[in-house]
PyMOL Python script that loads the backbone (N, CA, C, O; Angstrom):
from pymol import cmd

cmd.read_pdbstr("""\
ATOM      1  N   MET A   1       0.759  -1.349   0.215  1.00  0.00           N
ATOM      2  CA  MET A   1       0.233   0.586  -0.052  1.00  0.00           C
ATOM      3  C   MET A   1       0.834   1.362  -0.120  1.00  0.00           C
ATOM      4  O   MET A   1       0.478   2.344  -0.772  1.00  0.00           O
ATOM      5  N   ALA A   2       1.832   1.327   0.402  1.00  0.00           N
ATOM      6  CA  ALA A   2       3.158   2.428   0.964  1.00  0.00           C
ATOM      7  C   ALA A   2       3.627   2.691  -0.537  1.00  0.00           C
ATOM      8  O   ALA A   2       3.802   3.810  -1.020  1.00  0.00           O
ATOM      9  N   LEU A   3       3.805   1.442  -1.211  1.00  0.00           N
ATOM     10  CA  LEU A   3       4.161   1.901  -2.634  1.00  0.00           C
ATOM     11  C   LEU A   3       3.505   2.382  -3.696  1.00  0.00           C
ATOM     12  O   LEU A   3       3.991   3.022  -4.628  1.00  0.00           O
ATOM     13  N   LEU A   4       2.067   1.968  -3.492  1.00  0.00           N
ATOM     14  CA  LEU A   4       0.879   2.788  -4.080  1.00  0.00           C
ATOM     15  C   LEU A   4       0.972   4.074  -4.128  1.00  0.00           C
ATOM     16  O   LEU A   4       1.234   4.825  -5.067  1.00  0.00           O
ATOM     17  N   ARG A   5       0.653   4.338  -2.652  1.00  0.00           N
ATOM     18  CA  ARG A   5       0.657   5.563  -2.433  1.00  0.00           C
ATOM     19  C   ARG A   5       1.952   6.619  -2.559  1.00  0.00           C
ATOM     20  O   ARG A   5       2.030   7.837  -2.402  1.00  0.00           O
ATOM     21  N   GLU A   6       2.880   5.643  -2.896  1.00  0.00           N
ATOM     22  CA  GLU A   6       4.191   6.750  -3.049  1.00  0.00           C
ATOM     23  C   GLU A   6       4.095   6.832  -4.810  1.00  0.00           C
ATOM     24  O   GLU A   6       4.957   7.432  -5.452  1.00  0.00           O
ATOM     25  N   ARG A   7       3.239   6.326  -5.290  1.00  0.00           N
ATOM     26  CA  ARG A   7       3.446   6.386  -6.968  1.00  0.00           C
ATOM     27  C   ARG A   7       2.112   7.250  -7.420  1.00  0.00           C
ATOM     28  O   ARG A   7       1.782   7.382  -8.598  1.00  0.00           O
ATOM     29  N   GLY A   8       1.491   7.743  -6.449  1.00  0.00           N
ATOM     30  CA  GLY A   8       0.433   8.594  -6.721  1.00  0.00           C
ATOM     31  C   GLY A   8      -1.106   8.220  -6.237  1.00  0.00           C
ATOM     32  O   GLY A   8      -1.985   9.079  -6.156  1.00  0.00           O
ATOM     33  N   ALA A   9      -1.333   6.686  -5.896  1.00  0.00           N
ATOM     34  CA  ALA A   9      -2.696   6.499  -6.228  1.00  0.00           C
ATOM     35  C   ALA A   9      -3.361   6.943  -4.811  1.00  0.00           C
ATOM     36  O   ALA A   9      -2.821   7.076  -3.712  1.00  0.00           O
ATOM     37  N   ASP A  10      -4.788   7.137  -5.227  1.00  0.00           N
ATOM     38  CA  ASP A  10      -5.149   7.976  -4.424  1.00  0.00           C
ATOM     39  C   ASP A  10      -6.555   7.150  -3.806  1.00  0.00           C
ATOM     40  O   ASP A  10      -7.563   6.777  -4.406  1.00  0.00           O
ATOM     41  N   PRO A  11      -6.099   7.011  -2.085  1.00  0.00           N
ATOM     42  CA  PRO A  11      -7.341   5.856  -1.929  1.00  0.00           C
ATOM     43  C   PRO A  11      -8.912   6.664  -1.154  1.00  0.00           C
ATOM     44  O   PRO A  11      -9.601   6.386  -0.172  1.00  0.00           O
ATOM     45  N   CYS A  12      -8.953   7.667  -2.128  1.00  0.00           N
ATOM     46  CA  CYS A  12     -10.279   8.904  -1.459  1.00  0.00           C
ATOM     47  C   CYS A  12     -10.972   8.313  -3.686  1.00  0.00           C
ATOM     48  O   CYS A  12     -12.095   8.196  -4.175  1.00  0.00           O
ATOM     49  N   ARG A  13      -9.878   8.177  -4.139  1.00  0.00           N
ATOM     50  CA  ARG A  13     -11.013   8.322  -5.304  1.00  0.00           C
ATOM     51  C   ARG A  13     -11.617   7.502  -5.843  1.00  0.00           C
ATOM     52  O   ARG A  13     -10.985   6.505  -6.191  1.00  0.00           O
ATOM     53  N   GLU A  14     -13.011   7.565  -6.126  1.00  0.00           N
ATOM     54  CA  GLU A  14     -13.726   6.943  -6.480  1.00  0.00           C
ATOM     55  C   GLU A  14     -13.610   5.663  -7.999  1.00  0.00           C
ATOM     56  O   GLU A  14     -13.182   6.077  -9.077  1.00  0.00           O
ATOM     57  N   ASN A  15     -14.008   4.309  -7.850  1.00  0.00           N
ATOM     58  CA  ASN A  15     -14.271   4.038  -9.214  1.00  0.00           C
ATOM     59  C   ASN A  15     -15.332   3.978  -9.675  1.00  0.00           C
ATOM     60  O   ASN A  15     -16.219   4.675  -9.182  1.00  0.00           O
ATOM     61  N   ASN A  16     -15.630   3.055 -10.871  1.00  0.00           N
ATOM     62  CA  ASN A  16     -16.733   3.573 -11.513  1.00  0.00           C
ATOM     63  C   ASN A  16     -18.001   3.012 -10.880  1.00  0.00           C
ATOM     64  O   ASN A  16     -19.031   2.902 -11.545  1.00  0.00           O
ATOM     65  N   TYR A  17     -17.938   2.686  -9.706  1.00  0.00           N
ATOM     66  CA  TYR A  17     -19.628   2.239  -9.086  1.00  0.00           C
ATOM     67  C   TYR A  17     -19.588   3.204  -8.154  1.00  0.00           C
ATOM     68  O   TYR A  17     -20.696   3.404  -7.655  1.00  0.00           O
ATOM     69  N   GLY A  18     -18.596   3.975  -7.672  1.00  0.00           N
ATOM     70  CA  GLY A  18     -18.509   5.618  -6.599  1.00  0.00           C
ATOM     71  C   GLY A  18     -18.296   4.460  -5.000  1.00  0.00           C
ATOM     72  O   GLY A  18     -18.864   4.481  -3.908  1.00  0.00           O
ATOM     73  N   GLN A  19     -17.203   3.550  -5.587  1.00  0.00           N
ATOM     74  CA  GLN A  19     -16.496   3.459  -4.061  1.00  0.00           C
ATOM     75  C   GLN A  19     -15.381   3.404  -4.108  1.00  0.00           C
ATOM     76  O   GLN A  19     -14.891   2.826  -5.078  1.00  0.00           O
ATOM     77  N   THR A  20     -14.597   3.918  -3.195  1.00  0.00           N
ATOM     78  CA  THR A  20     -13.138   4.265  -2.756  1.00  0.00           C
ATOM     79  C   THR A  20     -12.380   2.991  -2.035  1.00  0.00           C
ATOM     80  O   THR A  20     -13.179   2.330  -1.372  1.00  0.00           O
ATOM     81  N   PRO A  21     -11.421   2.633  -2.013  1.00  0.00           N
ATOM     82  CA  PRO A  21     -10.112   1.786  -1.599  1.00  0.00           C
ATOM     83  C   PRO A  21     -10.929   1.567   0.149  1.00  0.00           C
ATOM     84  O   PRO A  21     -11.498   0.637   0.720  1.00  0.00           O
ATOM     85  N   LEU A  22     -10.588   2.944   0.487  1.00  0.00           N
ATOM     86  CA  LEU A  22     -11.258   3.337   1.755  1.00  0.00           C
ATOM     87  C   LEU A  22     -12.333   2.514   2.465  1.00  0.00           C
ATOM     88  O   LEU A  22     -12.296   1.707   3.393  1.00  0.00           O
ATOM     89  N   GLY A  23     -13.637   3.182   1.428  1.00  0.00           N
ATOM     90  CA  GLY A  23     -14.599   2.060   1.701  1.00  0.00           C
ATOM     91  C   GLY A  23     -15.432   0.718   1.074  1.00  0.00           C
ATOM     92  O   GLY A  23     -16.623   0.410   1.027  1.00  0.00           O
ATOM     93  N   LEU A  24     -14.322   0.162   0.674  1.00  0.00           N
ATOM     94  CA  LEU A  24     -14.594  -0.829   0.200  1.00  0.00           C
ATOM     95  C   LEU A  24     -13.619  -1.740   1.372  1.00  0.00           C
ATOM     96  O   LEU A  24     -14.192  -2.738   1.810  1.00  0.00           O
ATOM     97  N   ALA A  25     -12.316  -1.497   1.865  1.00  0.00           N
ATOM     98  CA  ALA A  25     -11.970  -2.185   2.782  1.00  0.00           C
ATOM     99  C   ALA A  25     -12.960  -2.437   3.877  1.00  0.00           C
ATOM    100  O   ALA A  25     -13.040  -3.519   4.459  1.00  0.00           O
ATOM    101  N   LYS A  26     -13.922  -1.105   4.210  1.00  0.00           N
ATOM    102  CA  LYS A  26     -14.595  -1.341   5.915  1.00  0.00           C
ATOM    103  C   LYS A  26     -15.588  -2.352   4.989  1.00  0.00           C
ATOM    104  O   LYS A  26     -15.925  -3.309   5.686  1.00  0.00           O
ATOM    105  N   LEU A  27     -16.070  -2.414   3.833  1.00  0.00           N
ATOM    106  CA  LEU A  27     -17.118  -3.236   3.548  1.00  0.00           C
ATOM    107  C   LEU A  27     -16.502  -4.815   3.473  1.00  0.00           C
ATOM    108  O   LEU A  27     -17.334  -5.706   3.643  1.00  0.00           O
ATOM    109  N   ILE A  28     -15.339  -5.146   3.272  1.00  0.00           N
ATOM    110  CA  ILE A  28     -14.815  -6.475   3.326  1.00  0.00           C
ATOM    111  C   ILE A  28     -14.118  -6.789   4.664  1.00  0.00           C
ATOM    112  O   ILE A  28     -13.407  -7.777   4.845  1.00  0.00           O
ATOM    113  N   ALA A  29     -14.479  -5.570   5.846  1.00  0.00           N
ATOM    114  CA  ALA A  29     -13.830  -5.591   6.926  1.00  0.00           C
ATOM    115  C   ALA A  29     -12.531  -5.913   7.385  1.00  0.00           C
ATOM    116  O   ALA A  29     -12.283  -6.705   8.294  1.00  0.00           O
ATOM    117  N   ASN A  30     -11.275  -4.922   6.363  1.00  0.00           N
ATOM    118  CA  ASN A  30     -10.514  -5.126   5.989  1.00  0.00           C
ATOM    119  C   ASN A  30      -9.693  -4.133   6.908  1.00  0.00           C
ATOM    120  O   ASN A  30      -8.927  -3.325   6.385  1.00  0.00           O
ATOM    121  N   TYR A  31      -9.858  -4.198   8.282  1.00  0.00           N
ATOM    122  CA  TYR A  31      -9.258  -3.052   9.177  1.00  0.00           C
ATOM    123  C   TYR A  31      -8.000  -2.705   9.334  1.00  0.00           C
ATOM    124  O   TYR A  31      -7.710  -1.672   9.938  1.00  0.00           O
ATOM    125  N   ASP A  32      -7.039  -3.557   8.789  1.00  0.00           N
ATOM    126  CA  ASP A  32      -5.706  -2.915   9.087  1.00  0.00           C
ATOM    127  C   ASP A  32      -5.588  -2.126   7.426  1.00  0.00           C
ATOM    128  O   ASP A  32      -4.470  -1.670   7.189  1.00  0.00           O
ATOM    129  N   VAL A  33      -6.529  -1.970   6.432  1.00  0.00           N
ATOM    130  CA  VAL A  33      -6.302  -1.296   5.258  1.00  0.00           C
ATOM    131  C   VAL A  33      -6.771   0.067   5.379  1.00  0.00           C
ATOM    132  O   VAL A  33      -6.437   1.119   4.833  1.00  0.00           O
ATOM    133  N   ALA A  34      -7.923  -0.344   6.530  1.00  0.00           N
ATOM    134  CA  ALA A  34      -8.989   0.463   6.298  1.00  0.00           C
ATOM    135  C   ALA A  34      -8.436   1.873   7.503  1.00  0.00           C
ATOM    136  O   ALA A  34      -8.776   3.054   7.573  1.00  0.00           O
ATOM    137  N   GLN A  35      -7.361   0.951   8.391  1.00  0.00           N
ATOM    138  CA  GLN A  35      -7.262   1.846   9.169  1.00  0.00           C
ATOM    139  C   GLN A  35      -5.597   2.494   8.333  1.00  0.00           C
ATOM    140  O   GLN A  35      -5.263   3.671   8.464  1.00  0.00           O
ATOM    141  N   TYR A  36      -5.017   1.796   7.777  1.00  0.00           N
ATOM    142  CA  TYR A  36      -3.796   2.676   7.043  1.00  0.00           C
ATOM    143  C   TYR A  36      -4.570   3.706   6.195  1.00  0.00           C
ATOM    144  O   TYR A  36      -3.958   4.703   5.812  1.00  0.00           O
ATOM    145  N   PHE A  37      -5.736   3.559   5.904  1.00  0.00           N
ATOM    146  CA  PHE A  37      -6.107   4.746   4.516  1.00  0.00           C
ATOM    147  C   PHE A  37      -6.333   5.822   5.521  1.00  0.00           C
ATOM    148  O   PHE A  37      -5.582   6.796   5.504  1.00  0.00           O
ATOM    149  N   ALA A  38      -7.383   5.733   6.474  1.00  0.00           N
ATOM    150  CA  ALA A  38      -7.646   6.854   7.561  1.00  0.00           C
ATOM    151  C   ALA A  38      -6.696   7.054   7.737  1.00  0.00           C
ATOM    152  O   ALA A  38      -6.736   8.192   7.269  1.00  0.00           O
ATOM    153  N   ASP A  39      -5.314   6.906   8.170  1.00  0.00           N
ATOM    154  CA  ASP A  39      -4.313   7.727   8.818  1.00  0.00           C
ATOM    155  C   ASP A  39      -3.695   8.424   7.800  1.00  0.00           C
ATOM    156  O   ASP A  39      -2.540   8.798   8.009  1.00  0.00           O
ATOM    157  N   LEU A  40      -4.317   8.728   6.543  1.00  0.00           N
ATOM    158  CA  LEU A  40      -3.680   9.792   5.771  1.00  0.00           C
ATOM    159  C   LEU A  40      -3.743  10.822   5.859  1.00  0.00           C
ATOM    160  O   LEU A  40      -3.111  11.546   5.089  1.00  0.00           O
TER     161      LEU A  40
END
""", "prot")
cmd.dss("prot")
cmd.show_as("cartoon", "prot")
cmd.util.cbc("prot")
cmd.orient("prot")
């Protein structure tokens, strides 16, 4: 995840379905990823 962020990936950018990486992480209960994005 850090590499993606270093390369300019935006965790708040919506996909074609209006979902963000942060929202998807919460949806699938991936709390480590959700916390990582929330700390940005």
